[in-house]
C-alpha positions as CSV (number, residue, x, y, z in Angstrom):
1,X,-17.2,-17.2,-4.7
2,X,-17.9,-16.0,-8.2
3,X,-17.7,-12.3,-8.9
4,X,-21.1,-10.7,-9.3
5,X,-22.0,-8.4,-12.3
6,X,-22.2,-5.4,-10.1
7,X,-18.8,-6.1,-8.6
8,X,-17.3,-6.3,-12.1
9,X,-18.9,-3.0,-13.0
10,X,-17.6,-1.2,-10.0
11,X,-14.2,-2.7,-10.5
12,X,-14.1,-1.7,-14.2
13,X,-15.1,1.9,-13.3
14,X,-12.5,2.1,-10.5
15,X,-9.9,0.6,-12.9
16,X,-10.6,3.3,-15.5
17,X,-10.3,6.1,-12.9
18,X,-7.1,4.6,-11.4
19,X,-5.6,4.1,-14.8
20,X,-6.4,7.6,-15.9
21,X,-4.9,9.1,-12.7
22,X,-1.9,6.6,-12.8
23,X,-2.7,5.2,-9.4
24,X,-3.3,1.5,-10.0
25,X,-1.2,0.3,-7.1
26,X,-2.6,2.8,-4.6
27,X,-6.2,1.8,-5.5
28,X,-5.3,-1.9,-5.4
29,X,-3.8,-1.6,-1.9
30,X,-6.7,0.5,-0.6
31,X,-9.3,-1.9,-2.0
32,X,-7.5,-4.8,-0.3
33,X,-7.7,-2.9,3.0
34,X,-11.5,-2.4,2.5
35,X,-11.9,-6.1,1.6
36,X,-10.0,-7.1,4.7
37,X,-12.2,-4.8,6.8
38,X,-15.3,-6.6,5.5
39,X,-13.9,-9.9,6.6
40,X,-14.2,-8.6,10.2
41,X,-17.6,-10.1,11.2
42,X,-18.3,-7.5,13.8
43,X,-17.7,-4.6,11.4
44,X,-19.6,-6.3,8.6
45,X,-22.6,-6.7,10.9
46,X,-22.5,-3.0,11.9
47,X,-21.9,-1.7,8.3
48,X,-24.8,-3.8,6.9
49,X,-27.3,-3.1,9.7
50,X,-30.0,-0.8,8.3
51,X,-30.9,0.4,11.8
52,X,-27.5,2.2,12.2
53,X,-27.5,5.7,10.7
54,X,-25.2,6.4,7.8
55,X,-23.2,9.1,9.7
56,X,-22.3,6.5,12.3
57,X,-21.2,4.0,9.7
58,X,-19.2,6.7,7.9
59,X,-17.4,7.5,11.2
60,X,-16.7,3.9,11.8
61,X,-15.3,3.4,8.3
62,X,-13.0,6.4,8.7
63,X,-11.7,5.1,12.1
64,X,-11.1,1.6,10.7
65,X,-9.4,2.6,7.5
66,X,-7.3,5.4,8.9
67,X,-5.5,7.5,6.3
68,X,-7.1,6.6,3.0
69,X,-7.7,8.4,-0.2
70,X,-10.9,10.5,-0.3
71,X,-11.8,8.7,-3.5
72,X,-11.6,5.3,-1.8
73,X,-13.7,6.7,1.1
74,X,-16.3,8.0,-1.4
75,X,-16.5,4.5,-2.9
76,X,-17.0,3.0,0.5
77,X,-19.7,5.5,1.3
78,X,-21.4,4.8,-2.0
79,X,-21.3,1.0,-1.3
80,X,-22.8,1.6,2.1
81,X,-25.6,3.8,0.8
82,X,-26.4,1.2,-1.9
83,X,-26.2,-1.7,0.6
84,X,-23.4,-3.3,-1.3
85,X,-20.4,-3.0,1.0
86,X,-20.5,-6.8,1.2
87,X,-19.2,-7.1,-2.3
88,X,-16.0,-5.1,-1.5
89,X,-14.0,-8.3,-1.5
90,X,-15.3,-9.2,-5.0
91,X,-14.6,-5.7,-6.2
92,X,-11.0,-5.9,-4.9
93,X,-10.5,-9.4,-6.5
94,X,-11.9,-8.2,-9.9
95,X,-9.8,-5.0,-9.8
96,X,-6.6,-7.0,-9.1
97,X,-7.5,-9.2,-12.1
98,X,-7.9,-6.2,-14.3
99,X,-4.5,-4.8,-13.1
100,X,-2.8,-8.1,-13.8
101,X,-4.4,-8.2,-17.2
102,X,-3.2,-4.6,-17.9
103,X,0.4,-5.6,-17.1
104,X,0.1,-8.8,-19.1
105,X,0.1,-11.2,-16.1
106,X,-1.9,-14.4,-16.3
107,X,-3.6,-15.8,-13.2
108,X,-3.2,-19.4,-12.5
109,X,-5.3,-21.4,-10.1
110,X,-2.9,-24.2,-9.0
111,X,-3.8,-27.2,-6.9
112,X,-1.1,-29.4,-5.4
113,X,-1.3,-32.5,-3.2
114,X,1.0,-30.9,-0.5
115,X,1.9,-27.3,0.3
116,X,4.7,-25.9,-1.8
117,X,7.8,-24.3,-0.3
118,X,9.1,-21.1,-1.8
119,X,11.6,-22.8,-4.1
120,X,9.1,-25.3,-5.4
121,X,6.5,-22.5,-6.0
122,X,9.1,-20.5,-7.9
123,X,10.0,-23.5,-10.1
124,X,6.4,-24.2,-10.8
125,X,5.7,-20.5,-11.6
126,X,8.6,-20.5,-14.1
127,X,7.4,-23.7,-15.7
128,X,3.9,-22.2,-16.1
129,X,5.3,-19.0,-17.5
130,X,7.2,-21.0,-20.1
131,X,4.1,-22.9,-21.1
132,X,1.8,-19.8,-21.4
133,X,4.5,-17.4,-22.6
134,X,3.6,-14.7,-20.1
135,X,4.2,-13.8,-16.5
136,X,2.0,-15.9,-14.1
137,X,0.5,-15.0,-10.7
138,X,-0.4,-18.2,-8.9
139,X,-3.1,-18.9,-6.4
140,X,-2.1,-22.2,-4.8
141,X,-4.5,-24.5,-3.0
142,X,-3.8,-27.9,-1.5
143,X,-6.0,-31.0,-2.3
144,X,-4.5,-34.4,-1.2
145,X,-6.9,-36.2,-3.5
146,X,-4.7,-35.5,-6.5
147,X,-2.1,-37.7,-4.8
148,X,0.9,-35.8,-6.3
149,X,1.9,-33.3,-9.0
150,X,-0.3,-30.3,-9.8
151,X,-3.3,-29.1,-11.7
152,X,-3.2,-25.6,-13.1
153,X,-6.0,-23.6,-14.6
154,X,-5.0,-20.5,-16.6
155,X,-7.8,-18.7,-18.5
156,X,-9.7,-21.5,-20.3
157,X,-6.8,-23.9,-20.2
158,X,-6.0,-26.7,-17.8
159,X,-2.7,-28.4,-17.3
160,X,-3.2,-31.6,-15.4
161,X,0.2,-33.0,-14.2
162,X,-1.3,-34.9,-11.3
163,X,-0.5,-38.4,-10.3
164,X,-4.3,-39.1,-10.1
165,X,-4.6,-38.2,-13.8
166,X,-1.6,-40.4,-14.8
167,X,-3.1,-43.3,-12.9
168,X,-6.5,-42.9,-14.6
169,X,-4.8,-42.7,-18.0
170,X,-2.8,-45.8,-17.2
171,X,-6.0,-47.6,-16.1
172,X,-7.7,-46.7,-19.4
173,X,-4.8,-48.0,-21.4
174,X,-4.7,-51.3,-19.5
175,X,-8.4,-51.7,-20.0
176,X,-8.1,-51.1,-23.7
177,X,-5.3,-53.6,-24.1
178,X,-7.4,-56.3,-22.4
179,X,-10.1,-56.1,-25.1
């Protein structure tokens, strides 16, 4: 799901606060907790229900999150009051992207035909790092339609090392030689 403009704004504001207080990792782990909480359909239904009073929602959040920074709780309360708690996952995702960017880590969306084991993932990660010249964080998805190999999207670049792409290229070459 694409990140909304409001999620980007919240994430940017949180990032600046976290950077200023030197608590990027703390905020990141807490935002992940909040995002996971919103994946719970029962909690999501209660938190987004306008008929449930704010104080009850507040108590529910405190119980579910346990020991959490007061700043994070204040963010959650703000999101509840604005009716935007649903975008917590997007905020967490965008915040993580900003943290990666801050540390010079590039994000790669990688598609493979089969699941990768740890060794294969490490090799692919090192290869991509050598190509882009920066540390790479991979989000790997499986799509058997590519037949074999991988497709990686990093920023605005795409590296297509799939068997499907090679077969299509070969098909075009053979068609050109027939003419």
